[in-house]
N, C-alpha and C positions, 0 to 999 in steps of 0.2 A: 183450411179446406184443401189447398193445393198440396200440402204435405201429406194429407191423408190419401189423396188420389195417387200421388207418386209412390207411397208405400204399398198401396193396393196393386198398382201396376207392377211394381218390383216383385211382390209376393206371387202374382200370377205368372210372371216370367220364370221365377225360380221353380214354381210348381210345374210349369209346362216342361222345362228342361229336365227336371227330375223324373217326371212321369212318362215322358215320350218314349224313352227306350223300353220301358215295361209295356207300354201300349203297342209298340212296334213288335215286340216279342210275341205278345198274345195275338196280334193281328196276323203275323206270319204263320202262327200255329193253326189258324183257322182258314187260311187262304188255300185255294187249289194250287197245285204245283205250277201250273202254267202262269198264274198271276205272280207267283214268287219270282219266277225266272223272267218275267216280262221287263223290258227296258223302261216302261212307263210305270212308276210306282202308283199304287192305289192306297188311299188312306181310310177306306171304309170296307168292312168285311162283307163284300157282296161279290159272288155268293159265298156262303159259309160251308165249310166241310170239317168233319171231325176225323177224317181218315188218318191224319198225321198222329193223332193221339193213340189210335189203334196200333199204328206202327211202333210208336214209342213204348207202349205197354207190352207189346209182343216181343220186344227186343230181348235177346238172351240176358238173363241175370238182372232184369229191371227190378224185380221185387227183392232180390237178394241185396242189391246195392242200397235200396231203401232201408232194408233192415240194418245193414251195416252203419249207415249214417245215423239212424235212430239210436243204435246201441252206443256209438262213440259220443254223440252229442248228449244224449240223456245221461250216460254214465259220467261224463265230464262235469255236467251241471250239478248232479247230485253230490259228487265228491267235493266240488268247489263250495257248494252251499254248506256242507257239513263242516269242512275245515275252516272256511271263512267265518262262519257264525261263531265258532269258539274263539278264533283269533280276534274278531271284531269286538266281541264282548270283553275279552281280556284287555284290549287297548282302550275301550271306551269307559269301562267301569272300574277296572283295577289299577292300582299304582304299583309299578315294579321297575326295578333298575333296568335300563336299556330299552324302555318303552318308546322313547322318542327315536332312538336309532332304528328300532324295528319298523316304526311307521315310515321313516325316511327310506329304508330299504324296500318297503312295499311300493312306495311311489317310484323309486328307481326301477324296480322290476316292471311296473306298469308302463313306464316310458321306454323300456328297452324294445327295440325292433326284433321281434322273435325270429324273423327270417335270418338274422345274423347268427343265430344259434343252430341253424339247420344242419350244418356239417358236424358240429360236436354232438348233437342229438342223434344223428345218423350213426356216428361211431359208437356211441353208448348203446344204441339199440342193437347194432351188429354184435358187439362184444358180449352183451347180456342175453343174446338169443331171442330178443323181442322183435327183431326185424320181420316184416311181413305178417304182423299180427294186429288185431284190433286193440290189444292192450296198450301198445305203444302210442297209438293215436289217441286213445282215451286219456292216457297220462299226459300227453303233450297238450291236449286241449284243456285239461284240468289246470296245468301250469299257466297256460295263456290267460284263462279267465279268472284265476284265483286272485291276483292283485286287485283287479277292478272290483271283484266281489267283496274283498276285505274292506277296501276304501269306501264303497257305497254303503255296506251294512254298518260300518263304523259311524258314518254320517247319520244314518237313521237311528242308531242306538243313542248317539249323542243328543238327538232331538227329543228323545223320550225322557221326561223328567225323572230323575232318580227318586223323587218323592213317592212316586207310584210304587216303585219296588220296595222302598223303605216302609211304606204303609202295609204292604203285604207281609213283610218280615215282622212288624209289630203285631199283626193279627195271627201270628203263629206259623207262617209259612217258612220253609227253609229257603236258602238262596236258589236252589234248583227249582223248587215249587213256584217261587215268585217269578222266576224267569219264564217258566212254562205257562203259568196262568195269566201273568200280567204283561211281560215284555214281549214274549213270542207272538201273541195275537196282534200287537201293535206293529210288529215288524213285517206284517203281510205285504204292504206296498213295496218295501225294500227287497223282500224275497222274490216277489213277482218281477220287479224291475231287473234284478241281477240274473234271475233265471232266464228272462227273455233275452238279455244281452248275451249271456253265455251260450244259450242254445243257437242263436243266430250266428255267433262267431264260429262255433264248432260245426254247425250245419253247412256254412259256406266256405270253410277253409279248404284250400287247394294245395298249397305248396308242400306241406308236411305229408299230406295224404299221397301226393304224387311221388315223393322221394322215399318214404318209409315203407310203402307197399309196392314191391317190385316184382317178385316172382309169383306170389300167390294172388292172381288177379281176382279171385273170388272174394277177397277181402277189400276190394276197392270201395270207395265211397262214391256217392252220386256226382260230386263235382269232377272227380277224375274220370268217371264213366262218361260224363257229358262231353269231356274234351276229346274223347275217342269215338264219338258217335258218327261213324262214317260207313259208307258202303263201297262196293267195288268201283263205282263210277264217281266217287267224290262225296262231299258232305251233303246229306239230306237235310236241307235247312228247315223244311216243314216239320219233320220228325224231331230235329234238334230243338227247335223252338217249342214244340209241344212238350217234349221232355223237360225243358227248362221251365215251362209254365207249371207243370205238375210238381217240379222240384221246388218251386216258389210257394206252392199252396200251403204246406204245413206251417211255415213261418208266418205267412199272411194270416192264417186262421188263428194261430196263437196270439199274434199281435192284436187282432180284432177283439179277441176274447179278453185279453189282459189289460189292454191299454187304458180302459176306463177305470181300472182299479188301482193303477199305479199312481198314487197320490199320497201326500203326507197329511191330508185333512183329518185322518183318523186320530192322529196324535193330538191335534188341537181340540177335537171333540172330547177326547179322554180327559184332558187337563181341565176343560170347562166343567165336565161332569164332577 
């Protein structure tokens, strides 16, 4: 009983520590300016104002930066899924020379701190004429999310019994048809999980977007735009927090929609059937 109480208290403490910054951000977004600047903090949104959201939305380029973030995040996720799906299938189902070395290199790439490659990638982008374009950000985010996507999809593929695929081959399907009709539907949880991770990673990334987009400010993404959300008299914290809240909404909505479907129970049900 005591152990259960301690675990519950620990879980509540972790939850409070993790959620409080988000709560404070939303609270600041709906506070009047006088309460934000007050020396005495208030923890309840009384009174509530949505003026800061109007300021954030009316800021120059707001919707353009939203579009840029959606383009680079969505493009990186689609590329990573396409390449990783083929690579994971080759690793999980086929036997070929160098397979173990390939898997090891994927794990090494996943553990590599990508910020250490910031300068080499900047030099490559400059020499290839990709600097200050959304293409370079899409490719960088694709490279960042690809190792995790390969490893995760490989695990999901390994959990799908080969007998299901072999049964489809016996019934007259080609390998491609067996993959499309049998394996691919069972990979839905893995595809959703990796898509969610990849989108969050690309959506929140700041360092590469801040370094690779220098001259063409219209190609900035939302994280970089948020860092420069200031006016003549300093930082408008209400508008900044309102913009941050709006920036958080797409990821939050995607997570709420997909989190219930990211499970491996589908495979167990297929085997039992």
